[in-house]
Each structure stands twice: as C-alpha cells, then as structure tokens.
C-alpha positions as CSV (number, residue, x, y, z in Angstrom):
1,M,72.6,-7.7,-18.7
2,T,76.1,-9.3,-19.8
3,S,77.9,-10.7,-16.7
4,N,81.8,-8.9,-16.5
5,P,83.8,-13.0,-16.4
6,L,86.1,-10.4,-14.0
7,D,83.4,-10.6,-11.4
8,T,83.9,-14.4,-11.1
9,P,86.3,-15.0,-8.6
10,Y,88.6,-17.2,-9.8
11,I,89.9,-20.6,-7.9
12,A,93.0,-21.5,-8.3
13,K,94.9,-25.1,-8.0
14,I,96.9,-24.8,-5.0
15,D,98.5,-27.7,-3.3
16,L,100.2,-27.8,0.1
17,D,102.4,-29.3,1.5
18,R,101.8,-29.5,5.3
19,D,105.5,-31.2,6.3
20,S,107.3,-28.5,4.9
21,T,109.3,-25.8,6.7
22,V,107.8,-23.6,4.6
23,P,105.2,-21.8,5.9
24,L,101.3,-22.2,5.1
25,Y,100.8,-18.8,3.8
26,Q,103.8,-18.6,1.9
27,Q,102.5,-22.3,-0.2
28,I,99.5,-20.5,-0.9
29,S,100.7,-16.8,-1.7
30,E,103.9,-18.1,-4.0
31,P,101.6,-20.1,-6.9
32,L,99.1,-16.5,-6.8
33,T,101.9,-14.4,-7.8
34,K,103.0,-16.3,-10.2
35,L,100.0,-17.1,-12.1
36,I,99.5,-12.9,-11.7
37,M,103.0,-12.2,-12.8
38,S,102.1,-15.0,-15.6
39,G,99.1,-13.1,-16.7
40,T,97.0,-16.3,-16.0
41,I,95.3,-14.6,-13.4
42,E,94.1,-10.5,-15.5
43,A,94.2,-7.5,-14.3
44,G,91.2,-6.4,-12.1
45,R,89.6,-9.8,-12.0
46,L,87.9,-11.1,-8.3
47,I,90.0,-13.5,-6.3
48,E,88.5,-16.0,-4.4
49,D,88.3,-14.7,-1.2
50,E,90.2,-15.6,2.0
51,V,87.2,-16.7,4.3
52,S,86.0,-19.3,1.1
53,L,90.0,-20.0,0.2
54,A,91.1,-20.8,3.6
55,Q,87.7,-23.8,3.7
56,R,89.2,-25.2,0.5
57,L,92.5,-25.9,1.8
58,E,91.3,-26.3,5.2
59,V,93.3,-23.5,6.3
60,S,93.2,-20.8,9.3
61,R,91.4,-17.6,7.6
62,P,94.5,-15.8,9.6
63,T,96.6,-17.4,7.3
64,T,94.7,-17.2,4.1
65,R,94.1,-13.5,5.5
66,R,98.0,-13.3,5.4
67,A,98.5,-15.4,2.5
68,L,96.4,-12.3,0.4
69,Q,97.9,-9.0,2.4
70,E,101.6,-10.4,1.2
71,L,100.1,-9.6,-1.9
72,V,98.6,-6.5,-1.8
73,N,102.0,-5.4,0.5
74,G,103.4,-5.9,-3.1
75,G,101.1,-4.7,-5.5
76,L,100.1,-7.4,-7.5
77,L,96.2,-7.2,-5.3
78,V,94.4,-4.9,-4.4
79,R,91.5,-4.5,-1.5
80,R,88.1,-2.3,-2.0
81,R,85.0,-2.6,-0.6
82,G,82.5,-3.7,-1.7
83,V,84.5,-5.0,-4.6
84,G,86.1,-8.0,-2.9
85,T,89.6,-8.4,-3.4
86,R,90.9,-8.2,-7.6
87,V,95.0,-8.3,-9.1
88,T,95.6,-4.7,-9.2
89,P,94.7,-2.7,-12.2
90,T,97.7,-1.7,-14.8
91,H,100.3,0.5,-12.3
92,V,100.4,4.2,-13.6
93,H,104.2,4.6,-14.5
94,R,105.2,8.0,-14.4
95,Q,108.8,9.1,-15.2
96,I,109.0,11.9,-12.6
97,G,109.6,15.4,-14.2
98,L,107.4,19.3,-14.0
99,T,104.7,17.6,-16.6
100,S,100.9,17.4,-15.6
101,L,99.0,13.9,-14.1
102,N,95.9,14.0,-16.4
103,E,97.5,15.2,-19.1
104,D,99.9,12.3,-18.5
105,L,97.7,9.4,-17.8
106,A,95.8,10.3,-21.3
107,A,98.6,10.2,-23.3
108,Q,99.1,7.1,-21.6
109,G,95.7,5.9,-22.6
110,Y,93.7,5.7,-19.6
111,E,90.1,8.3,-19.2
112,T,90.4,10.5,-16.6
113,R,88.2,12.9,-14.8
114,T,88.5,14.9,-12.4
115,E,85.9,15.5,-9.0
116,V,86.9,18.6,-7.3
117,L,85.8,17.7,-3.6
118,S,86.5,21.9,-2.7
119,Y,87.6,25.2,-3.7
120,Q,88.4,27.6,-1.2
121,V,89.5,31.0,-1.7
122,Q,91.2,32.8,1.4
123,L,93.5,34.5,3.4
124,A,96.9,32.7,3.6
125,N,97.4,31.5,6.6
126,E,101.2,30.9,8.3
127,A,101.7,27.9,7.3
128,Q,100.3,28.4,3.6
129,A,102.5,31.8,3.6
130,A,105.0,29.8,3.6
131,Q,104.7,27.6,1.3
132,L,104.1,30.1,-1.1
133,S,106.6,32.7,-0.5
134,C,103.7,35.2,0.6
135,E,102.2,37.7,3.1
136,V,99.7,36.1,5.5
137,G,96.9,37.4,5.1
138,D,97.1,37.5,1.0
139,E,94.5,36.2,-1.4
140,V,95.3,32.0,-2.2
141,V,92.9,29.2,-3.4
142,S,92.9,25.9,-1.1
143,I,91.8,23.5,-3.9
144,E,91.2,19.1,-2.6
145,R,90.4,17.5,-6.3
146,L,89.4,13.1,-6.7
147,R,91.8,12.0,-10.0
148,W,90.1,9.0,-11.2
149,I,91.2,6.7,-13.8
150,N,89.1,3.9,-16.0
151,D,86.0,4.7,-13.4
152,N,88.7,3.7,-10.6
153,P,90.1,6.2,-8.0
154,L,93.9,6.9,-8.2
155,G,94.8,9.8,-5.8
156,I,93.8,12.7,-3.6
157,M,95.4,16.5,-4.7
158,H,95.9,19.5,-2.4
159,N,97.2,22.5,-4.5
160,T,97.2,26.5,-3.0
161,I,97.6,28.3,-5.8
162,P,98.2,32.2,-5.3
163,S,94.7,33.9,-5.5
164,A,96.1,36.0,-9.2
165,I,96.9,33.0,-10.9
166,A,94.1,30.2,-10.2
167,P,92.1,28.8,-12.1
168,S,88.2,29.1,-11.2
169,L,86.1,25.6,-10.2
170,T,84.6,25.1,-13.4
171,E,88.0,25.3,-15.3
172,L,89.6,22.9,-12.7
173,S,86.4,20.5,-13.4
174,Q,87.6,20.4,-16.9
175,K,91.2,20.0,-17.7
176,G,94.5,19.9,-14.9
177,L,95.3,22.5,-13.3
178,Y,99.2,23.2,-14.8
179,K,96.5,23.3,-18.3
180,C,94.7,25.8,-16.8
181,L,97.5,27.8,-15.5
182,A,99.7,27.4,-19.0
183,E,96.2,28.7,-20.4
184,R,96.6,32.2,-18.1
185,D,100.5,32.5,-19.2
186,V,102.4,31.3,-15.8
187,K,105.4,29.6,-16.9
188,M,106.6,26.7,-14.7
189,A,110.6,26.9,-14.8
190,T,111.8,24.6,-11.5
191,A,110.2,22.8,-8.9
192,V,111.0,20.7,-5.5
193,Q,109.2,17.3,-5.4
194,V,109.4,15.1,-2.1
195,L,108.0,11.8,-2.3
196,G,107.0,9.6,1.0
197,A,104.4,6.6,1.4
198,R,102.5,6.5,4.4
199,L,98.8,4.8,5.9
200,A,95.6,5.9,4.4
201,T,93.9,8.0,6.7
202,D,89.9,6.5,7.3
203,R,89.0,9.5,5.1
204,E,91.4,9.2,2.7
205,A,90.3,5.7,2.4
206,D,87.0,6.0,2.0
207,L,87.4,8.9,-1.0
208,L,89.8,6.1,-2.5
209,G,87.5,3.1,-1.8
210,L,90.0,1.3,-0.4
211,E,90.6,-0.5,3.7
212,H,91.3,1.6,5.9
213,G,95.0,1.4,6.7
214,S,96.0,0.8,2.9
215,A,99.7,1.8,1.7
216,L,99.8,5.7,0.2
217,M,102.6,7.5,-1.7
218,T,102.5,10.9,-1.0
219,M,103.8,13.1,-2.7
220,E,104.7,17.6,-2.1
221,R,105.8,19.6,-4.9
222,T,106.2,23.2,-4.8
223,V,106.6,25.0,-8.4
224,Y,109.0,28.3,-9.4
225,G,108.2,30.6,-12.4
226,L,110.3,32.0,-13.9
227,G,111.0,34.5,-12.1
228,G,111.9,32.0,-8.7
229,E,107.8,33.4,-7.5
230,V,105.8,30.4,-6.3
231,V,103.5,28.9,-9.3
232,E,101.3,26.6,-6.9
233,Y,102.1,24.4,-3.8
234,G,101.0,21.0,-3.7
235,R,100.1,18.0,-1.4
236,H,98.9,14.7,-2.9
237,V,98.0,10.9,-2.1
238,Y,98.0,8.0,-4.5
239,D,96.9,4.9,-4.2
240,A,100.0,3.0,-3.9
241,A,98.2,-0.4,-5.5
242,Q,98.1,1.8,-9.1
243,Y,100.8,4.2,-9.0
244,T,104.4,3.7,-9.5
245,V,107.2,6.8,-10.1
246,T,110.3,6.3,-12.1
247,I,113.5,8.3,-11.1
248,P,115.8,8.0,-13.9
249,L,119.0,8.0,-12.4
250,V,122.8,8.9,-14.4
251,A,126.1,8.0,-13.3
252,D,129.3,10.2,-12.7
C-alpha cells in the first residue's frame, strides 16, 4: 500500500532567539503561520507534535502547546483525535443566503454524504411549537444529521419540520433537506438566521472528531414559506476550523 505523504509530519526549520523580547511561543507560531499561509505546508499535512517539537527546540511542552494552539485558534491547524495536528483542510467558504448546504458544497466540488443520526415523529412540545408557530401537540418531525465533506465530518444539523411536509428517513439519507422539500413543492420565501460561536460539548467533539472544547460555529435558522408559515427550524453547529460564512454588505 502506498503511504500518503500528508501523513509524514512536517518538520519546520525554526531558529529561536532566546535573548529576544518576543515570547518563545510566538517565535514558533509565526514561522509556522508563514509556511502554512504560503502553501509551503500543504492543506491536510500532519504537523510535528508538541512533544517532539518541544524536545527538538529544547523548550517546555506548554510553550509548544501554546504555539500550536495559536494556529488552531487562527483556523490554520485542526486537532483530531487519532490523526494528530494537521493543516486545516480547504475552508468551506459560504455566502449567506437561503440555500442548501449540501448543494452549495457540491457546487464547490466537495464530495458530501449525510448520516442521519436520529429521525423522530413526535407531538410538538412547547419549545417546538414556538419554533414552528404551531400548536402544542401538533405532529412534527425532529431530525439530527451529521454532514461529511471529503471524508471529514463538518457539522451536526438539527431540524424540526411540520410532519405534513417532512421528507422520509430514506430521502434524507440520499439528498439534502431543501431538495427534498422542493420535490414536495414546498416554496421557501424568507428566513431569519442567527450566527454565533461556542465550544463543543463532549458529544459534539466525538461526532466531529475534534478535541474536546474545540471551537464551533453555530447557526439558528427559521425558514418561512410564501404564506408566512414556518417551513423548518434549524439549529446547526459546524467545525469552525473548516467553515466560514461571507456576508455581503452594501453602503447606504
């Protein structure tokens, strides 16, 4: 079997000036940043681990850990259990709009797949009734899915949909939610979306293959049909190292 060159740790040449006022962790993180930004270290490449780096540069392990964490925080590195610290894969750059993530990813050339984690038909509780502007006790479908791109988990998506228009479990395993709704002649007109950020829970980190406490981008979206009815309520989280959103702005 041919070995993948991306799995060979990149050993960066780093010269430290121990008399400098620049902290040692910055003297490590800055040259690594330049190597990544210039493309010298390619996307997906494994990086020398913090223990080896500390031993080679004769610095403390907390120093190298902080240096690497600076790059993780900046979105240049991603840490995944079992695969080490790697240069972040190409970001998903998504312009904000009322579009399907699955179709947006496919249009950008990504290979995608969706794993349905749960599919529940239930009677709406108070929170779901408020989300869908329906009555408590109305039948709704609650769905949790894991979205993958190029064999990497990207996001966890929770959707609540009125039962009358909800796609089947089989359909959702094969196609994006919005495509399924379009095939049911559901017309989407407007949406309200809120973006945020927080740290991953242990379960979310496990599903996304991230270090516990990694940064996530959050999205909450309520979509309305032509008649003002709520079509779906979505609450999603994405690996912040792989996902960015572009918001066009226009001057007055």
